[in-house]
C-alpha positions as CSV (number, residue, x, y, z in Angstrom):
1,M,93.9,84.7,97.7
2,V,95.5,81.5,99.0
3,S,99.3,81.6,98.9
4,T,100.1,78.1,99.8
5,I,103.1,76.6,98.2
6,I,103.3,72.8,98.2
7,H,106.6,71.5,99.5
8,P,109.0,69.6,99.4
9,Q,109.0,68.7,95.7
10,M,107.0,71.6,94.2
11,Y,104.2,69.6,92.7
12,Q,103.5,70.3,89.0
13,V,100.2,69.9,87.2
14,A,100.0,68.6,83.6
15,T,96.7,69.0,81.9
16,P,95.7,70.0,78.3
17,V,94.9,73.5,79.4
18,Y,97.7,74.1,82.0
19,E,101.1,72.8,82.9
20,G,103.0,74.1,85.9
21,P,102.9,74.6,89.7
22,L,99.6,74.0,91.4
23,D,99.7,77.3,93.4
24,L,100.2,79.2,90.1
25,L,97.2,77.4,88.6
26,L,95.1,78.7,91.5
27,Q,96.4,82.2,91.0
28,L,95.7,82.2,87.3
29,I,92.1,81.1,87.9
30,E,91.5,83.6,90.7
31,R,92.8,86.4,88.4
32,A,90.5,85.1,85.6
33,E,93.5,84.4,83.3
34,L,92.5,80.8,83.0
35,D,88.9,79.5,82.6
36,I,88.3,76.9,85.4
37,T,85.4,75.3,83.4
38,K,88.0,74.1,80.9
39,L,90.0,72.4,83.7
40,A,89.2,68.8,84.8
41,L,89.7,68.9,88.6
42,A,89.5,65.1,88.7
43,Q,92.5,64.9,86.5
44,V,94.5,67.2,88.8
45,T,93.5,65.1,91.8
46,D,94.4,61.8,90.1
47,Q,97.8,63.2,89.2
48,Y,98.4,64.4,92.8
49,L,97.4,61.0,94.2
50,E,99.9,59.3,91.8
51,H,102.5,61.9,93.0
52,I,102.0,61.2,96.7
53,Q,102.1,57.4,96.1
54,K,105.6,57.8,94.8
55,L,106.8,59.8,97.8
56,P,109.0,57.8,100.3
57,E,107.4,59.7,103.2
58,L,104.1,61.7,103.3
59,A,104.5,65.2,104.7
60,A,101.4,66.6,106.4
61,E,102.3,70.1,105.2
62,E,102.4,69.0,101.5
63,V,99.0,67.1,101.7
64,S,97.4,70.0,103.7
65,G,98.7,72.5,101.1
66,F,97.1,70.5,98.3
67,L,93.8,70.2,100.1
68,V,93.6,73.9,100.7
69,I,94.2,74.6,97.0
70,A,91.9,71.8,95.9
71,A,89.1,73.1,98.1
72,R,89.5,76.6,96.7
73,L,89.5,75.2,93.1
74,I,86.3,73.2,93.8
75,Q,84.7,76.3,95.4
76,I,85.5,78.4,92.3
77,K,84.4,75.8,89.9
78,S,81.1,75.1,91.6
79,G,80.5,78.8,91.7
80,S,81.1,79.1,88.0
81,I,78.7,76.3,87.2
82,V,75.9,77.7,89.4
83,A,76.5,81.1,87.9
84,S,76.4,79.9,84.3
85,P,73.8,81.5,82.1
86,A,70.4,79.8,82.2
87,I,68.3,79.0,79.2
88,G,64.6,79.5,79.8
89,V,61.9,77.6,78.0
90,N,58.4,79.1,78.1
91,L,55.6,76.5,77.8
92,G,52.9,78.4,79.7
93,K,55.0,78.0,82.8
94,K,58.4,79.2,83.7
95,I,60.8,76.4,83.2
96,L,64.5,77.0,83.9
97,V,67.1,74.8,82.3
98,R,70.7,75.3,83.1
99,H,73.4,74.6,80.6
100,W,76.2,72.8,82.4
101,H,79.9,73.0,81.4
102,V,81.5,70.3,83.6
103,S,84.7,68.6,83.0
104,Y,85.3,65.5,85.1
């Protein structure tokens, strides 16, 4: 589990499925208390980019903390997409069709 806390201004995420600290979002997803397929990672990233544009000075520690958490969220989400149930259609051959639940 990643235990990175973003400083100095404790960045907060605000999405339809979650509002609160970014590090808590990761913890909830890792503990399967929040479904990552319902979360739009692009929205989280866009909000963070808006956040850092407002900062008077960019701290490497804050940006690197976000990148670590964002990378883990992407890893979890991509794993959940690949592991989603497959729907097979049999037309004399095996054809595998995946049902994708992706929020952009």
